C-alpha positions as a Markdown table, in Angstrom:
| # | Residue | x | y | z |
|---|---|---|---|---|
| 1 | Met | 20.2 | -4.8 | -7.3 |
| 2 | Asp | 20.7 | -7.7 | -5.3 |
| 3 | Lys | 17.4 | -7.3 | -3.5 |
| 4 | Ile | 15.6 | -6.5 | -6.9 |
| 5 | His | 17.0 | -9.9 | -8.1 |
| 6 | Ala | 16.0 | -11.6 | -4.9 |
| 7 | Leu | 12.4 | -10.3 | -5.4 |
| 8 | Val | 12.4 | -11.1 | -9.3 |
| 9 | Ala | 13.7 | -14.8 | -7.9 |
| 10 | Leu | 10.9 | -15.0 | -5.6 |
| 11 | Gly | 8.3 | -13.9 | -8.3 |
| 12 | Glu | 9.5 | -16.6 | -10.7 |
| 13 | Tyr | 9.6 | -19.2 | -7.7 |
| 14 | Ile | 5.9 | -18.8 | -7.2 |
| 15 | Asn | 4.7 | -18.6 | -10.7 |
| 16 | Asn | 6.6 | -21.8 | -11.2 |
| 17 | Arg | 5.2 | -23.7 | -8.5 |
| 18 | Phe | 1.6 | -22.8 | -9.2 |
| 19 | His | 2.1 | -23.0 | -12.7 |
| 20 | Ser | -1.0 | -25.1 | -14.2 |
| 21 | Asn | 1.6 | -28.1 | -15.5 |
| 22 | Asn | 3.6 | -28.0 | -12.6 |
| 23 | Thr | 2.8 | -30.1 | -9.2 |
| 24 | Lys | 3.0 | -27.8 | -5.9 |
| 25 | Ser | 6.2 | -28.6 | -3.9 |
| 26 | Ser | 5.9 | -30.3 | -0.7 |
| 27 | Leu | 6.8 | -27.0 | 1.0 |
| 28 | Ile | 4.0 | -25.2 | -0.8 |
| 29 | Thr | 1.8 | -27.6 | 0.4 |
| 30 | Lys | 2.6 | -27.6 | 3.7 |
| 31 | Val | 2.2 | -24.0 | 3.9 |
| 32 | Leu | -1.1 | -23.6 | 2.0 |
| 33 | Leu | -2.4 | -26.2 | 4.7 |
| 34 | Glu | -1.0 | -24.4 | 7.7 |
| 35 | Ser | -2.4 | -21.2 | 6.5 |
| 36 | Phe | -5.9 | -22.8 | 6.2 |
| 37 | Asn | -5.4 | -24.6 | 9.7 |
| 38 | Arg | -4.7 | -21.4 | 11.4 |
| 39 | Asn | -7.2 | -19.1 | 9.7 |
| 40 | Gln | -10.1 | -21.0 | 7.6 |
| 41 | Trp | -10.7 | -17.5 | 5.7 |
| 42 | Phe | -7.4 | -18.7 | 3.9 |
| 43 | Thr | -8.6 | -21.3 | 1.4 |
| 44 | Glu | -6.2 | -22.6 | -0.9 |
| 45 | Asn | -7.5 | -20.5 | -3.9 |
| 46 | Tyr | -7.3 | -17.4 | -2.4 |
| 47 | Val | -3.9 | -18.0 | -1.0 |
| 48 | Ile | -2.4 | -18.7 | -4.4 |
| 49 | Tyr | -4.1 | -15.6 | -5.7 |
| 50 | Ala | -2.5 | -13.4 | -3.3 |
| 51 | Leu | 0.8 | -14.9 | -4.0 |
| 52 | Lys | 0.7 | -14.7 | -7.7 |
| 53 | Lys | -0.9 | -11.0 | -7.4 |
| 54 | Tyr | 2.8 | -10.5 | -5.7 |
| 55 | Ala | 4.5 | -12.3 | -8.2 |
| 56 | Thr | 3.1 | -10.2 | -11.0 |
| 57 | Cys | 4.8 | -7.2 | -9.1 |
| 58 | Phe | 8.2 | -8.8 | -9.0 |
| 59 | Thr | 9.6 | -7.9 | -12.2 |
| 60 | Val | 12.8 | -5.9 | -13.0 |
| 61 | Glu | 10.8 | -3.1 | -14.9 |
| 62 | Lys | 8.3 | -2.9 | -12.2 |
| 63 | Leu | 10.6 | -2.9 | -9.2 |
| 64 | Lys | 12.9 | -0.3 | -10.7 |
| 65 | Asn | 10.0 | 2.0 | -11.7 |
| 66 | Trp | 8.9 | 1.6 | -8.1 |
| 67 | Leu | 12.0 | 2.7 | -6.3 |
| 68 | Ser | 13.5 | 5.3 | -8.7 |
| 69 | Ser | 11.6 | 7.7 | -7.0 |
| 70 | Tyr | 13.4 | 7.2 | -3.6 |
| 71 | Asn | 17.0 | 7.9 | -2.1 |
| 72 | Leu | 17.2 | 4.6 | -0.1 |
| 73 | Ser | 20.7 | 5.5 | 0.9 |
| 74 | Leu | 20.7 | 5.6 | 4.5 |
| 75 | Gln | 22.6 | 7.7 | 7.1 |
| 76 | Lys | 21.6 | 5.2 | 9.7 |
| 77 | Lys | 20.0 | 2.0 | 9.9 |
| 78 | Lys | 17.0 | 1.5 | 12.4 |
| 79 | Asn | 14.6 | -1.0 | 13.9 |
| 80 | Ile | 11.4 | -0.6 | 12.4 |
| 81 | Gly | 8.4 | -2.4 | 14.6 |
| 82 | Leu | 5.9 | -3.9 | 12.3 |
| 83 | Ile | 2.4 | -4.8 | 13.7 |
| 84 | Leu | 0.8 | -6.6 | 10.7 |
| 85 | Pro | -2.8 | -7.3 | 10.0 |
| 86 | Gly | -4.1 | -10.7 | 9.2 |
| 87 | Asn | -7.6 | -10.0 | 7.3 |
| 88 | Ile | -6.2 | -11.4 | 3.8 |
| 89 | Pro | -3.4 | -13.4 | 2.8 |
| 90 | Ala | 0.2 | -12.1 | 3.0 |
| 91 | Val | -1.7 | -8.3 | 3.1 |
| 92 | Gly | 1.3 | -7.1 | 5.6 |
| 93 | Phe | 3.9 | -8.2 | 3.5 |
| 94 | Gln | 4.2 | -4.7 | 1.2 |
| 95 | Asp | 5.2 | -3.1 | 5.0 |
| 96 | Val | 7.8 | -6.1 | 5.2 |
| 97 | Leu | 9.3 | -5.2 | 1.8 |
| 98 | Cys | 9.4 | -1.3 | 2.4 |
| 99 | Thr | 11.5 | -1.8 | 5.7 |
| 100 | Trp | 13.8 | -4.4 | 4.1 |
| 101 | Leu | 14.2 | -2.5 | 0.7 |
| 102 | Ser | 14.8 | 0.9 | 2.5 |
| 103 | Gly | 17.6 | -0.7 | 4.1 |
| 104 | His | 15.9 | -0.5 | 7.7 |
| 105 | His | 15.8 | -3.9 | 10.0 |
| 106 | Pro | 12.2 | -5.1 | 9.9 |
| 107 | Gln | 11.1 | -6.5 | 13.2 |
| 108 | Ile | 7.8 | -8.2 | 12.7 |
| 109 | Lys | 4.8 | -9.1 | 14.7 |
| 110 | Cys | 2.4 | -11.2 | 12.5 |
| 111 | Ser | -1.0 | -11.6 | 13.0 |
| 112 | Ser | -1.9 | -15.0 | 14.6 |
| 113 | Lys | -4.5 | -15.4 | 11.7 |
| 114 | Asp | -1.5 | -14.7 | 9.1 |
| 115 | Asp | 1.5 | -16.2 | 10.6 |
| 116 | Gln | 2.5 | -18.8 | 7.9 |
| 117 | Leu | 2.7 | -17.1 | 4.5 |
| 118 | Ile | 4.9 | -14.0 | 5.4 |
| 119 | Pro | 7.7 | -16.0 | 7.3 |
| 120 | Phe | 7.4 | -18.3 | 4.4 |
| 121 | Leu | 8.1 | -15.5 | 1.7 |
| 122 | Cys | 10.7 | -14.1 | 3.9 |
| 123 | Arg | 12.9 | -17.2 | 4.6 |
| 124 | Leu | 12.7 | -17.4 | 0.5 |
| 125 | Ile | 14.2 | -14.1 | 0.1 |
| 126 | Glu | 17.1 | -14.7 | 2.7 |
| 127 | Lys | 17.7 | -18.2 | 1.0 |
| 128 | Lys | 18.0 | -16.3 | -2.2 |
| 129 | Ile | 20.8 | -13.6 | -0.6 |
| 130 | Lys | 22.3 | -16.0 | 1.7 |
| 131 | Lys | 21.8 | -13.9 | 5.1 |
| 132 | Ser | 19.3 | -13.2 | 7.5 |
| 133 | Cys | 17.3 | -9.9 | 7.1 |
| 134 | Phe | 14.0 | -10.4 | 8.8 |
| 135 | Glu | 13.3 | -10.8 | 12.6 |
| 136 | Phe | 9.9 | -12.2 | 13.7 |
| 137 | Val | 9.0 | -11.4 | 17.3 |
| 138 | Glu | 5.9 | -12.1 | 20.0 |
| 139 | Lys | 6.5 | -8.4 | 21.2 |
| 140 | Leu | 8.3 | -5.4 | 19.8 |
| 141 | Lys | 11.2 | -4.2 | 21.4 |
| 142 | Asn | 14.0 | -1.9 | 20.9 |
| 143 | Tyr | 12.5 | -0.3 | 18.2 |
| 144 | Asp | 13.1 | 3.3 | 16.6 |
| 145 | Ala | 9.6 | 3.5 | 14.5 |
| 146 | Val | 6.4 | 1.9 | 14.0 |
| 147 | Ile | 4.0 | 0.6 | 11.4 |
| 148 | Ala | 0.8 | -0.8 | 12.7 |
| 149 | Thr | -2.5 | -1.9 | 11.4 |
| 150 | Gly | -5.3 | -2.4 | 13.8 |
| 151 | Thr | -9.2 | -2.1 | 14.4 |
| 152 | Asn | -10.6 | 1.0 | 15.2 |
| 153 | His | -10.7 | -0.1 | 18.7 |
| 154 | Thr | -7.0 | -1.0 | 19.2 |
| 155 | Ile | -5.5 | 2.1 | 17.0 |
| 156 | His | -6.5 | 4.2 | 20.0 |
| 157 | His | -4.2 | 2.0 | 22.2 |
| 158 | Phe | -1.5 | 2.2 | 19.3 |
| 159 | Glu | -1.9 | 6.0 | 19.3 |
| 160 | Phe | -0.9 | 6.4 | 23.2 |
| 161 | Tyr | 1.6 | 3.2 | 23.1 |
| 162 | Phe | 3.5 | 4.8 | 20.1 |
| 163 | Arg | 2.8 | 8.3 | 20.9 |
| 164 | Asn | 6.7 | 9.5 | 21.2 |
| 165 | Ile | 8.3 | 7.6 | 18.1 |
| 166 | Pro | 7.8 | 8.3 | 14.3 |
| 167 | Arg | 4.8 | 6.0 | 13.3 |
| 168 | Ile | 2.0 | 5.0 | 10.6 |
| 169 | Leu | -0.9 | 3.8 | 12.3 |
| 170 | Arg | -4.0 | 2.4 | 10.1 |
| 171 | Lys | -7.4 | 1.7 | 11.2 |
| 172 | Asn | -10.4 | 0.1 | 9.6 |
| 173 | Arg | -11.2 | 1.4 | 6.2 |
| 174 | Thr | -13.4 | -0.1 | 3.3 |
| 175 | Ser | -14.1 | 0.6 | -0.3 |
| 176 | Val | -17.1 | 2.0 | -2.3 |
| 177 | Ala | -18.5 | 1.7 | -5.8 |
| 178 | Ile | -20.2 | 4.2 | -7.6 |
| 179 | Ile | -22.8 | 3.0 | -10.5 |
| 180 | Lys | -23.8 | 5.5 | -13.2 |
| 181 | Gly | -26.3 | 3.3 | -14.8 |
| 182 | Asp | -24.7 | 2.6 | -18.4 |
| 183 | Glu | -22.3 | -0.1 | -17.0 |
| 184 | Ser | -22.0 | -3.3 | -19.1 |
| 185 | Asp | -22.8 | -6.6 | -17.9 |
| 186 | Glu | -19.2 | -7.4 | -17.5 |
| 187 | Glu | -18.4 | -4.5 | -16.0 |
| 188 | Ile | -21.0 | -5.7 | -13.1 |
| 189 | Val | -19.5 | -9.4 | -13.2 |
| 190 | Gln | -16.0 | -7.4 | -12.5 |
| 191 | Leu | -17.8 | -5.6 | -9.4 |
| 192 | Gly | -18.7 | -9.0 | -8.2 |
| 193 | Asn | -14.6 | -9.6 | -7.9 |
| 194 | Asp | -14.2 | -6.3 | -5.8 |
| 195 | Leu | -17.3 | -7.2 | -3.5 |
| 196 | Phe | -16.5 | -11.1 | -2.8 |
| 197 | Met | -12.8 | -11.8 | -3.3 |
| 198 | Tyr | -11.3 | -12.9 | 0.0 |
| 199 | Tyr | -15.1 | -13.1 | 1.2 |
| 200 | Gly | -15.1 | -9.3 | 1.3 |
| 201 | Leu | -12.7 | -9.2 | 4.3 |
| 202 | Gly | -10.0 | -6.8 | 2.9 |
| 203 | Cys | -9.8 | -3.1 | 3.4 |
| 204 | Arg | -10.0 | -2.8 | -0.7 |
| 205 | Asn | -13.0 | -4.9 | -0.9 |
| 206 | Val | -16.3 | -2.7 | -1.7 |
| 207 | Ser | -18.9 | -2.9 | 0.9 |
| 208 | Lys | -21.2 | -0.1 | -0.2 |
| 209 | Ile | -22.4 | 0.6 | -3.6 |
| 210 | Tyr | -24.0 | 4.0 | -4.8 |
| 211 | Phe | -27.0 | 3.8 | -7.3 |
| 212 | Pro | -28.4 | 6.5 | -9.2 |
| 213 | Glu | -32.0 | 7.3 | -8.5 |
| 214 | Asn | -34.7 | 4.9 | -9.8 |
| 215 | Tyr | -32.0 | 2.3 | -10.7 |
| 216 | Asp | -33.2 | -1.3 | -11.1 |
| 217 | Leu | -31.7 | -3.4 | -8.5 |
| 218 | Lys | -33.7 | -6.2 | -9.0 |
| 219 | Asn | -31.9 | -6.4 | -12.2 |
| 220 | Phe | -28.6 | -5.7 | -11.0 |
| 221 | Val | -28.5 | -8.2 | -8.4 |
| 222 | Pro | -28.4 | -11.4 | -10.6 |
| 223 | Lys | -25.7 | -10.4 | -12.6 |
| 224 | Leu | -23.4 | -10.5 | -9.6 |
| 225 | Lys | -21.1 | -13.7 | -9.7 |
| 226 | Thr | -18.5 | -14.7 | -7.3 |
| 227 | Asp | -16.4 | -17.9 | -7.3 |
| 228 | Asp | -17.1 | -21.6 | -5.7 |
| 229 | Asp | -14.7 | -20.7 | -2.6 |
| 230 | Leu | -17.2 | -18.2 | -1.4 |
| 231 | Lys | -20.4 | -20.0 | -2.3 |
| 232 | Gln | -19.2 | -23.3 | -0.5 |
| 233 | Ser | -17.7 | -21.7 | 2.4 |
| 234 | Ser | -19.8 | -22.7 | 5.5 |
| 235 | Lys | -18.2 | -19.8 | 7.3 |
| 236 | Phe | -19.5 | -17.2 | 4.8 |
| 237 | His | -22.8 | -18.8 | 4.5 |
| 238 | Asn | -23.2 | -18.9 | 8.3 |
| 239 | Asn | -22.6 | -15.4 | 8.6 |
| 240 | Tyr | -25.3 | -14.8 | 5.7 |
| 241 | Thr | -27.8 | -17.0 | 7.4 |
| 242 | Tyr | -27.3 | -15.0 | 10.6 |
| 243 | Gln | -27.7 | -11.7 | 9.0 |
| 244 | Lys | -30.9 | -12.6 | 6.9 |
| 245 | Ala | -32.6 | -13.9 | 10.4 |
| 246 | Ile | -31.4 | -10.6 | 12.1 |
| 247 | His | -32.8 | -8.8 | 9.1 |
| 248 | Phe | -36.2 | -10.6 | 9.5 |
| 249 | Leu | -36.5 | -10.4 | 13.3 |
| 250 | Gln | -35.9 | -6.5 | 13.2 |
| 251 | Asn | -38.3 | -6.1 | 10.0 |
| 252 | Arg | -35.3 | -4.4 | 8.3 |
| 253 | Pro | -36.0 | -4.3 | 4.4 |
| 254 | Phe | -33.3 | -5.7 | 2.0 |
| 255 | Ile | -32.9 | -7.6 | -1.1 |
| 256 | Asp | -31.9 | -11.2 | -1.2 |
| 257 | Gly | -29.1 | -12.6 | -3.4 |
| 258 | Glu | -29.2 | -16.0 | -2.5 |
| 259 | Phe | -25.6 | -15.9 | -1.2 |
| 260 | Phe | -25.4 | -12.2 | 0.3 |
| 261 | Leu | -27.9 | -9.3 | 1.3 |
| 262 | Leu | -28.4 | -5.7 | -0.2 |
| 263 | Gln | -29.2 | -3.4 | 2.5 |
| 264 | Glu | -29.8 | 0.3 | 2.4 |
| 265 | Ser | -27.7 | 2.4 | 4.6 |
| 266 | Cys | -26.0 | 5.7 | 5.0 |
| 267 | Asp | -22.9 | 3.8 | 6.5 |
| 268 | Val | -20.1 | 2.5 | 4.1 |
| 269 | Cys | -18.8 | -0.5 | 6.3 |
| 270 | Ser | -21.2 | -3.7 | 6.1 |
| 271 | Pro | -21.0 | -6.8 | 8.1 |
| 272 | Ile | -19.7 | -10.0 | 6.2 |
| 273 | Ser | -22.2 | -11.2 | 3.6 |
| 274 | Val | -24.0 | -7.7 | 3.6 |
| 275 | Ile | -23.9 | -4.9 | 0.9 |
| 276 | Tyr | -24.8 | -1.8 | 1.9 |
| 277 | Tyr | -26.3 | 0.7 | -0.7 |
| 278 | Glu | -27.6 | 4.4 | -1.3 |
| 279 | Phe | -29.0 | 6.2 | -3.9 |
| 280 | Tyr | -27.6 | 9.6 | -5.3 |
| 281 | Lys | -29.1 | 12.3 | -7.4 |
| 282 | Ser | -26.1 | 13.9 | -8.7 |
| 283 | Ile | -22.3 | 13.4 | -9.3 |
| 284 | Asp | -21.4 | 16.6 | -7.3 |
| 285 | Trp | -23.4 | 15.2 | -4.3 |
| 286 | Ile | -21.3 | 11.9 | -4.9 |
| 287 | Lys | -18.1 | 13.9 | -4.8 |
| 288 | Gln | -18.9 | 15.6 | -1.8 |
| 289 | Glu | -19.7 | 12.2 | -0.1 |
| 290 | Met | -16.4 | 10.9 | -0.8 |
| 291 | Lys | -14.7 | 13.7 | 0.5 |
| 292 | Lys | -16.5 | 13.6 | 3.5 |
| 293 | Lys | -16.0 | 10.0 | 4.1 |
| 294 | Gln | -12.2 | 10.1 | 2.6 |
| 295 | Asn | -10.7 | 8.8 | 6.1 |
| 296 | Glu | -13.4 | 5.8 | 6.1 |
| 297 | Ile | -12.4 | 4.8 | 2.4 |
| 298 | Gln | -9.8 | 2.7 | 0.9 |
| 299 | Cys | -10.8 | 2.5 | -3.1 |
| 300 | Ile | -13.4 | 3.9 | -5.2 |
| 301 | Val | -14.6 | 2.2 | -8.0 |
| 302 | Ser | -16.1 | 3.8 | -11.1 |
| 303 | Lys | -16.7 | 4.1 | -14.4 |
| 304 | Asp | -16.5 | 7.8 | -14.2 |
| 305 | Leu | -12.7 | 8.5 | -13.7 |
| 306 | Asp | -13.6 | 12.1 | -13.2 |
| 307 | Ile | -14.3 | 11.2 | -9.6 |
| 308 | Lys | -10.9 | 11.5 | -7.7 |
| 309 | Asn | -8.7 | 8.5 | -7.4 |
| 310 | Ser | -11.2 | 6.2 | -8.7 |
| 311 | Ile | -10.3 | 2.8 | -10.5 |
| 312 | Pro | -11.9 | 0.6 | -12.8 |
| 313 | Phe | -14.3 | -2.4 | -11.9 |
| 314 | Gly | -12.6 | -5.4 | -11.1 |
| 315 | Thr | -9.2 | -4.0 | -10.3 |
| 316 | Thr | -9.5 | -3.5 | -6.3 |
| 317 | Gln | -7.5 | -7.0 | -5.4 |
| 318 | Ser | -4.8 | -5.9 | -8.3 |
| 319 | Pro | -2.8 | -3.2 | -6.5 |
| 320 | Glu | 0.6 | -2.3 | -7.5 |
| 321 | Leu | 3.6 | -1.9 | -4.8 |
| 322 | Trp | 3.2 | 1.8 | -5.3 |
| 323 | Asp | -0.4 | 1.8 | -4.1 |
| 324 | Tyr | 0.1 | 2.5 | -0.4 |
| 325 | Ala | -2.6 | 1.8 | 2.1 |
| 326 | Asp | -4.7 | 5.1 | 3.2 |
| 327 | Gly | -2.6 | 6.9 | 0.9 |
| 328 | Ile | 0.4 | 7.1 | 3.0 |
| 329 | Asp | 3.8 | 6.8 | 0.9 |
| 330 | Thr | 5.4 | 4.1 | 3.3 |
| 331 | Leu | 8.7 | 4.1 | 1.8 |
| 332 | Ser | 9.1 | 7.8 | 1.9 |
| 333 | Phe | 8.2 | 7.7 | 6.1 |
| 334 | Leu | 11.1 | 5.2 | 6.2 |
| 335 | Gln | 13.6 | 7.0 | 3.9 |
| 336 | Asn | 12.9 | 10.5 | 6.1 |
| 337 | Leu | 13.6 | 8.4 | 9.6 |
């Protein structure tokens, strides 16, 4: 219960600091500034969004509901090496939480792109429980198991390097959306959040849309909305300008969404500022396609809940603590070491 109470207190701390009537503390302000200086994809609004999403999970009811399925009484405490991603703010914090809640010792190697937020959150937990629990390192050593997230290139090195110990290794994934044709304007607006939140850099961001044959794309594109962070980002705009120039030079057809490109492709993982699309003839074909590409896909967004594991529009960036990356139950892995 002490750990649950510590997380509840962390959630309250975050909510209090970012409440509309409260002034952010100097500590929070420093962390936000340092995060942005390290990684300019980490704008203040996106970092606050990520932290507040964690805070919504840190209630007694949700934490008890999550942990009640596990027996976390360890026979032996082990050192767990964590190699964290840095594509979106604090995305690796769930691995840290799972390791700590399971009773193991987290040995954490942060991404250089996100080395401010997770140490900050861990320090707040340690302050609450009045003891040191988290170890941050430049290089893993004396570890008994590893949870690592990398690119499709680095994962091959991980597979070789960690081949003799228990491990969870995650490579690049992305998310897709399936349009039926009877979606409301509001649902399309919500899809914009799935596409563009965090500049589309997360594995839960939609990068490919499947449309029914003869769907009116030119009517669809103006309905997609995004926030000011993305529209005002020079980094995102530079990617959009670059992709547009490449498409022109290579004579590749596209639809210009004014801040993004819509391009037809059979692939699912698109470059920043580009959304791939493909037409389909039947839901049965879609189901087979999802099965065929299941190792590439993190989330499926769809109004048709008959499609296995699909979730509603606008929800990809609101995962619960039990929504594990790649569908691998991290707590079960740790519990059974």
